[in-house]
N, C-alpha and C positions, 0 to 999 in steps of 0.2 A: 544286199538284195532287203529292202524294207517296203512298207505298203505305198510311198509315195512312187518308188519306182515302178513296182507290180501296177498302180492307177496310171501312170504315163505309158506303158506299154499297152494295156488294154484299151487305152483310147486311140493310140496308135493302129493297134490293129483293127479298130473299128472304122477309124477315119482312113485310114492308109494315104495319109497326106500329111507330111511334117509340119506345113505352115498351120495347115487347120488346127493340127492339136496343140501346136504351142499357143494358139491364139487362145483355144478352149480352157487351157490348162494354165494359163498365166505364165509360162516359161519361155526363155528365147530359144529358139532354134538350136543355136548351139548348146546350150543346157539339154534339151532334149536329146539330141543327138549323143553327149557325153552318157546320160542315163541307161540309153538302150547299149550303147558300147561297153558300160560295166556289166549290164546284166548278159550281154553275150561273152563276154570276158569269164564271168563267175560260170556260167552255164559250159562253157568251152563248145558253144555251136551259135551258128548265125540263125538270128530270129527271122530278119527281115532281107530280101531283094531288093536293091532299088538303084535307080539309075535316074537321069536327068529329066525323065518323063513320068517315072513311077514307083510305086513301092507296093511290094507283095510279100505276105508270111511265106516263110519256108515251111518245109514240113516239121522241122524242130520247134519253129514258132507256132504252129497250130497246135502241137503237142502242149507247148509252156503255154498257149492262151486257156487252155480247158484247166491246167494247173492253176493258173493266176486268177481265174474267174471263182474259183472253189476257195482258193486263199483268201481271197478281198471279202467273200461272202462269210466265211467263217471269222474273218476281222471284226466286220460291223456287226456280227450277231453276238461275239462275247464283248466288244467294246459297248455295244448298248446294253447288256446284262451288267457289267461293273457298274457303268454309270448310274444303273435302275437302283443298285444296291447302294450306292452313295447317297442318291436323293431319295431313299425311301422315305416316304412322308409319316410324320408322326406328329400327332395334336389332338384337340377336340374339336367335335362338330355339334350342335344343337340341332336338332329336328324335330318339328312341330307337326302334331296331324292328328285325326280323330281317333276314337279306340277301335272303330271300323278298320280304318285303315292301317292300323298298327298289328292287328292279326288277319289281314288277308292279304292284299300284294305287297305289303311293307316288307314280309318275311323274306321274299324272294329276294327283294333289291338290297336289303342289308346282308342277307347270306352271301352271294355274290361279292358286294362292296368287301366284307372282311377278309374275304380269300385274295381279294387285290391290295388290299391295304391293312393288313391285320393291326397296326402300330396306329392306327386312327381311333380314337375312343369318341361312340355316338353317345350324345346325351338324347333321350328322347322323351319330349313333351305332350301329352294328349289334354286334349280339350275340344272345344267348340269348333268346328271347320270354319264357320263362319269369319273367324278372326285369322284366318292363315295369313293373308298377304297383309292385314295390320300388323301381326306381330313381325313379320321380316321387316316392314316399312319402319318398324320402331326402333329395329336393331335387337329385338329381344332374342331373336332365333335366328341363325346363320341360313338355314331352310326350313322350307314348309311345304305340305300336301293339303291341297283343297281343289275346291271348283273352281275354273276360271270365271271369273266376271264377265259381264256383257262388256264392260269398258276397263281394259287394264291398264291400273294406273302407271304415269310416266315413272320411268327406272327402274318397275318390276319387269323380270323376265319370267316366261313361263314355259315348261318342259312337259308336255300332254304324256299320260300315263296310261291311260284307260277311259271310258266312257259309260255312263250309267243312265237309265231312265229315270225319271220323276215320278213317282206313283201315289196316287191316291188310295189310302188303306183305310178300313175299319176294321172292327172286331167283328168274331166269327158269330156272336151274339152279343146284344141283340143284332138286328138288321138295321142299319141307321139309313142306308139309302135305298129308296125303290128303284125298280128298273124304268119306271118314267124319269126319275129324277136323274139318273144316271144318263139316260137318251138324251134329255132335253133339261138341262138346268138353268135357272130361271131364278130370279129374286124373290119369287113368288115360291116355288117348290124347294129351294133350299133357305127359307127363313129360318125354319126351325131347326135346321141340321148344326148340330157342336160341332166346331172345328177346334183342332189343336195346332198350333201355329209356331214355327220358331219365330224366336224373340227377332232375328234378323239374318241377314244373309241371302244368298241367290235363291235358296228354296222360297224364301217368304217373298221374295222380290217378284218370281214369276208366279207364286200363289196369287199374291196380291194383283198382279196385270190379268192373270185369268178370270179372277172373279169380277173385275171391274170391267171387263171385255163381256161378262154375261149379266152387266148390272145387279150382281148379288152383294150386299151388303152381308158380310159373315157375321154370326152368330159364335162369338170366341169363347169357348169354353176356358180355354188356357193357351199362354205364350210361353214356351219354355226354350230351355238353350242346350242344344246339342241332337241329332236324328234319334238315338237311343232312347231318350226319354220320351220322344213323341211317341215311339214304337211301343213302347211300356204303357204308356196311358190310354192309346188306343187299343192295346190288348185286353185293358181293364173294362173297357166300354163305353170311355167317357166321351168318345168324338170320333170324328175321320181326321186324318192328318196328312201330310204329303212328306216321304222320304225318299232319297235315291234307293234304287233296286239293290246295289251293293251292300247298304244296310241290312235289307231283308234278307239277303242270301247269307249272310254271316249271324241272324240274330237267333238266339235260341226259342224266341217268342213268336215265330213264322207260323208255326201250327194255331195258333191263336188269332192269326191277321187274315183278310180278306183283302185281296188287291180290286178295284173298281175301276174296270175298263171307261173312262170318261174321254168323249172326244170334245173338240180336240184335245190331244195331249200334251203336256207340259212339255217344253224344248229339255233334251237330256243335259246332265252334266259333263264337263270336260274336264276329266278329275287330271292333276299333273302335280308338278314341281315347281314353286315361286321361290325366286331368289334377287336380291338387289342386282342390278346388270352392273353394277361399278365394284360389287364384292367378286363376280365371277373371276377375276384377274388372281384373286387369293387361290394359294397353291391346294387347299385342303377343299375347298368350295369347290374347285373347278373338279377336282378329283371325282367327288362325287356327283356333279353335274352331268360329267362326261363318262360315267360309270358303263361297264357292260350291260348291253340291254338282254 
């Protein structure tokens, strides 16, 4: 008695038809009959009652069907487990993200991934999230976390993790925007408002678009790399800036910041994982991409 014989028996028990079972299992009718006869001989009991028109399970056949189902389920489970042990992945993956991402949602992601793949070593690099897609495209990183651009480059795949609003922020003191400037932003009312903007990236693109739509030529106090630097300079009173809400949620300077409710709001960030499409076939990258949610 082996797994192949049990598989043939279970198929016949479902179909109750020798011809259909032989076709489905790719065996000849005579080979199927021999396998069933061998099982019956080993068990010492008939499993089927068959004549020229029908096939039926005997009482013994019904009992053996329960055993065979459990045995095959156990066989598949242990086979899968042993195969997984043999194919246990090991190696090195590089991941790029912002400092904010590294101590917010990334902790939960890496914790579950490490449980599943303890032999994969993660190399974490942090920096300006605006460079996330570029670093993946250049082959500097296997994976990167950042905000999805308005137009995803060809050959780059994206998997969403979370969403975050983009906020206009200013210092608690001094007050840099009046109620009128917040309600009705215009070229005249904002001409003397100092702004601290990202050097590049999605936040800069959306801020520039918002300013242009309101006819505002910004008075740029500073252009910096990284959202954390913007929050720091804003908290010191140098100007107003634009950062994702997730940065404020994790910043030690939040108490020194005020959020301006300026309408219409900027489009939110869709934050997620980037990888090259052609590299998703790499077992290590695929393991992280298809990780437990």
